[in-house]
C-alpha positions in Angstrom: 0.0 0.0 0.0 1.2 3.5 -0.8 2.4 4.9 2.6 0.6 8.1 1.9 -2.7 6.3 2.1 -1.7 5.0 5.6 -0.7 8.5 6.6 -4.0 9.8 5.4 -5.9 7.2 7.4 -3.8 8.1 10.5 -4.7 11.8 10.2 -8.4 11.0 9.8 -8.5 8.7 12.9 -6.1 10.5 15.2 -6.5 14.2 14.3 -9.8 14.7 12.5 -12.2 12.4 14.4 -10.1 11.5 17.5 -11.4 7.9 17.5 -11.1 6.3 20.9 -11.7 2.9 22.5 -15.3 1.8 22.3 -16.4 4.2 19.5 -18.9 3.0 16.9 -17.4 4.3 13.5 -19.5 4.5 10.4 -17.8 4.9 7.0 -19.5 5.8 3.8 -17.5 4.9 0.7 -17.4 3.9 -2.9 -15.6 0.7 -4.0 -12.9 3.0 -5.6 -11.9 4.0 -2.0 -11.3 0.4 -0.9 -7.6 1.0 -0.1 -8.3 3.9 2.2 -11.1 1.9 3.9 -8.7 -0.9 4.5 -6.2 1.5 6.1 -8.9 3.1 8.2 -10.1 -0.3 9.5 -6.6 -1.1 10.8 -6.2 2.3 12.4 -9.7 2.2 13.9 -9.2 -1.3 15.2 -5.9 -0.3 16.8 -7.9 2.3 18.8 -10.3 -0.4 20.1 -13.2 1.0 18.0 -15.6 -0.8 15.7 -16.0 0.2 12.1 -18.8 -0.5 9.6 -19.0 0.6 6.0 -22.0 1.6 3.9 -21.3 1.5 0.1 -22.7 4.3 -2.0 -22.0 5.2 -5.6 -23.2 7.9 -8.0 -24.7 5.2 -10.3 -26.7 3.8 -7.4 -28.1 7.4 -6.8 -28.9 7.7 -10.5 -30.7 4.4 -10.5 -32.8 5.5 -7.5 -33.8 8.8 -9.3 -34.6 6.9 -12.5 -36.9 4.4 -10.6 -38.5 6.4 -7.8 -41.8 8.3 -8.1 -42.2 11.6 -6.3 -43.5 10.0 -3.1 -40.5 7.7 -2.9 -38.1 10.5 -3.5 -39.7 12.6 -0.7 -39.5 9.7 1.8 -36.8 9.9 4.5 -34.4 6.9 4.9 -35.3 6.2 8.5 -33.1 3.0 8.6 -30.1 5.1 7.7 -31.1 7.6 10.3 -31.0 4.7 12.9 -27.4 3.9 11.9 -26.4 7.5 12.3 -28.1 7.7 15.7 -26.0 4.8 17.0 -22.7 6.0 15.5 -20.1 8.1 17.5 -18.0 8.9 14.4 -18.8 9.2 10.7 -16.1 9.3 8.0 -17.3 9.9 4.4 -15.0 9.1 1.5 -15.8 11.0 -1.6 -14.3 9.0 -4.4 -16.7 8.8 -7.4 -16.5 6.4 -10.3 -18.5 8.9 -12.4 -18.8 12.6 -11.5 -21.5 13.1 -14.2 -23.9 10.4 -13.2 -26.5 12.8 -12.0 -26.0 15.4 -14.7 -29.3 14.6 -16.5 -31.5 14.1 -13.5 -34.3 16.6 -13.1 -32.9 19.2 -10.7 -36.4 19.3 -8.9 -36.0 15.7 -8.0 -32.5 16.4 -6.5 -33.9 19.2 -4.5 -36.8 17.1 -3.2 -34.3 14.5 -2.1 -32.2 17.1 -0.4 -35.3 18.1 1.6 -36.0 14.5 2.5 -32.4 14.0 3.6 -32.4 17.0 6.0 -32.6 14.9 9.2 -29.8 12.6 7.9 -27.7 15.7 7.4 -28.6 17.0 10.8 -27.6 13.7 12.5 -24.4 13.5 10.5 -23.4 17.0 11.6 -24.1 16.2 15.2 -21.4 13.5 15.3 -17.6 13.6 15.2 -17.6 13.6 11.4 -15.1 14.0 8.6 -15.3 14.2 4.8 -12.3 13.4 2.7 -11.3 12.2 -0.8 -9.3 9.2 -1.9 -7.7 9.9 -5.3 -9.5 8.2 -8.2 -9.4 8.5 -12.0 -12.7 10.3 -12.3 -11.5 13.1 -10.0 -8.2 13.2 -11.9 -10.0 13.6 -15.2 -12.3 16.3 -13.7 -9.1 18.1 -12.6 -7.5 17.7 -16.0 -4.6 15.8 -14.4 -3.0 12.4 -14.7 -3.4 10.0 -11.7 0.1 10.7 -10.5 -0.4 14.4 -10.7 -3.8 14.1 -8.9 -2.4 12.0 -6.1 0.4 14.6 -5.6 -2.3 17.3 -5.6 -4.4 15.5 -3.0 -1.6 14.6 -0.7 0.1 18.0 -0.9 -3.2 19.5 0.4 -3.8 16.8 3.0 -0.6 15.5 4.5 0.2 18.6 6.4 1.2 19.5 10.0 -2.3 20.2 11.0 -1.3 21.3 14.5 0.8 24.1 12.9 -2.0 24.9 10.4 -4.4 25.1 13.3 -2.3 27.8 15.0 -2.3 30.0 11.9 -6.1 29.7 11.4 -6.8 30.4 15.0 -4.6 33.5 14.8 -6.9 34.8 11.9 -10.0 33.8 13.9 -8.9 35.8 16.9 -8.4 38.9 14.9 -11.8 38.5 13.1 -13.6 38.1 16.4 -12.2 41.4 17.6 -14.6 43.1 15.2 -18.3 43.1 14.4 -18.3 43.0 10.6 -16.6 41.6 7.5 -16.1 43.2 4.1 -14.8 41.7 0.8 -13.4 44.2 -1.8 -12.2 43.3 -5.2 -13.0 43.3 -8.9 -16.8 43.7 -9.3 -17.0 43.0 -5.6 -17.9 45.1 -2.5 -19.8 42.9 0.0 -20.4 43.7 3.6 -22.1 42.0 6.5 -22.4 42.2 10.3 -20.9 39.4 12.3 -22.0 40.7 15.7 -22.9 37.8 18.0 -21.5 35.3 15.5 -18.6 32.9 16.0 -15.7 32.5 13.6 -14.5 28.9 13.3 -11.0 27.8 12.3 -11.6 24.7 10.2 -8.4 22.9 10.9 -9.1 19.4 9.6 -11.5 18.3 12.3 -14.3 17.9 9.8 -13.0 18.4 6.3 -9.8 16.8 5.2 -8.1 18.6 3.6 -9.2 21.8 5.3 -7.9 25.3 5.6 -10.6 28.0 6.1 -11.9 30.4 8.7 -15.6 30.8 8.5 -18.7 32.3 10.1 -22.4 32.8 9.5 -23.2 36.5 8.8 -26.2 38.2 10.4 -28.8 37.1 7.9 -30.5 40.4 7.1 -27.3 42.5 7.0 -25.6 41.3 3.9 -25.3 44.2 1.4 -23.5 44.7 -1.9 -22.3 42.7 -4.8 -19.8 39.9 -5.4 -18.3 38.1 -8.5 -17.4 34.5 -7.9 -14.8 33.8 -10.6 -13.9 30.1 -9.8 -16.2 27.6 -11.5 -18.0 25.0 -9.3 -20.0 21.9 -9.8 -23.6 21.7 -8.6 -26.3 19.2 -9.5 -24.0 17.7 -12.2 -23.6 21.1 -13.9 -20.6 23.4 -14.0 -21.6 26.9 -13.0 -19.3 29.8 -13.9 -19.1 33.5 -13.5 -21.7 34.0 -10.8 -22.7 37.5 -9.9 -24.9 38.1 -6.9 -26.4 41.4 -5.5 -27.8 41.5 -1.9 -30.1 44.0 -0.2 -31.1 43.5 3.4 -29.6 40.0 3.3 -31.5 38.7 0.3 -30.4 38.0 -3.3 -32.1 40.7 -5.4 -30.2 40.2 -8.6 -28.2 37.3 -10.0 -26.5 36.1 -13.2 -24.1 33.4 -14.3 -22.0 33.1 -17.4 -22.7 29.4 -17.6 -25.6 27.3 -16.2 -27.7 30.3 -15.0 -30.8 28.2 -14.9 -29.3 25.9 -12.3 -28.2 28.9 -10.2 -31.8 30.2 -10.4 -33.1 26.8 -9.2 -30.7 26.9 -6.2 -31.7 30.4 -5.2 -35.4 29.5 -5.4 -35.3 26.2 -3.5 -36.7 27.8 -0.3 -36.6 31.1 1.6 -33.2 30.3 3.2 -31.5 29.7 -0.1 -31.8 33.4 -1.0 -29.6 34.3 2.0 -26.0 33.7 2.9 -25.4 31.0 5.5 -21.6 31.3 5.4 -18.8 33.8 4.7 -15.3 32.3 4.7 -11.6 32.8 4.0 -9.5 30.1 2.4 -6.0 29.5 3.9 -4.6 26.2 2.4 -1.7 27.2 0.2 -1.0 23.5 -0.5 -4.0 23.7 -2.9 -2.6 25.5 -6.0 -5.6 25.3 -8.4 -9.3 24.6 -8.6 -10.5 21.1 -9.6 -14.3 21.4 -9.5 -14.2 19.6 -6.1 -15.5 21.9 -3.4 -13.8 20.0 -0.6 -10.5 21.4 -2.1 -11.6 24.4 -4.0 -13.2 26.4 -1.1 -9.9 26.0 0.9 -7.6 27.4 -1.8 -5.3 29.9 -0.2 -5.9 33.6 -1.1 -9.6 33.1 -1.8 -12.9 33.8 -0.1 -16.1 31.9 -0.4 -19.8 32.4 0.5 -22.6 29.8 0.7 -26.2 30.3 -0.1 -28.5 28.4 2.3 -28.1 26.6 5.6 -25.9 28.2 8.3 -23.8 26.3 10.7 -25.4 26.4 14.2 -22.0 26.4 15.8 -21.4 29.9 14.3 -24.7 31.0 16.0 -26.2 31.1 12.5 -30.0 30.9 12.2 -30.5 30.6 8.4 -32.4 27.4 7.6 -32.4 25.8 4.1 -32.3 22.4 2.5 -29.1 23.4 0.7 -25.7 24.8 1.4 -24.0 25.9 -1.9 -20.5 27.3 -1.8 -19.1 29.7 -4.3 -15.5 31.0 -4.5 -13.7 34.2 -5.4 -10.0 34.8 -5.9 -8.6 37.6 -3.8 -5.0 38.2 -5.2 -6.1 41.7 -6.1 -8.6 42.2 -3.3 -8.9 43.0 0.4 -10.6 41.5 3.4 -11.4 44.1 6.1 -12.9 43.6 9.6 -13.8 46.7 11.4 -10.9 49.1 10.8 -8.4 46.2 10.4 -7.1 45.0 7.0 -7.0 41.2 7.5 -5.7 40.4 4.0 -4.5 42.6 1.2 -3.2 41.5 -2.2 -1.7 38.2 -1.3 -0.7 38.7 2.3 -2.4 38.3 5.7 -1.8 40.8 8.4 0.8 38.6 10.0 2.8 38.3 6.7 3.2 42.0 6.1 
């Protein structure tokens, strides 16, 4: 086995989820992630914990949508909820065999399923959970890389000294929490929101691996201004590019996209909460050098910011409710991030780097 896989598993078990003796550990994986599952089983067993794996693939999801009527799509999977209720730790391995399997599914069906899965998501987020990627050809193709290149990309972003990374992110968090607002300024962008009463979180690999972001939930009705998201992203099997959003009193009042605007419109119109921002964040992982249409990596790219329409994280004291949480990313090489009267980031450098 590639020793990098074993190191990856060790980080997931010891740093990300802190597996301990007696834990019930649920793993959700595709067959393509088999090697990482094997490595995880050994590390989990060494801790005196008990793993179980549920297989899930994109083709299985596609088959469900093809066969299910509306009532079936809207029905919650209570048997899966029961598994989550009993679990102490959940590790999800995103390693698709086909990233486009859902591309031609009616987006309304996907939205209906998202609504039905809300309790599953709530249970998942209540556990010691972590989401990661095991390198596979489909993701390498999506990133326009060879497998060797993609493996290097994944492990350069993942196999870091997370204790040191945590200290850097917490330094940024501490400065942000000294102020009551946040502002992003850049090309076609001037977006402002109150963060009073909200908590900034340093995402240091405890939930996402790789990680590398500092995020919060803005006060819902205070988001004002406009922003251009210049990094493409994948949603509902579609690549959405060049998103421009305008906010007034916290709500999207105008929007456009250079590609897949109809899909963006569907996202915004899912429910009342999908018209508001549930997250504003700063990317800090400079081990990630380029976007790959994989949000687990792309939203963490160093020298970027991102915002998410929809559900806010309760640990930030956010209150926005929605069936979705859709992240969109902006490069900040020519921009600034300002909190109160302090310049947190300007044109490639954080305050501690100047």
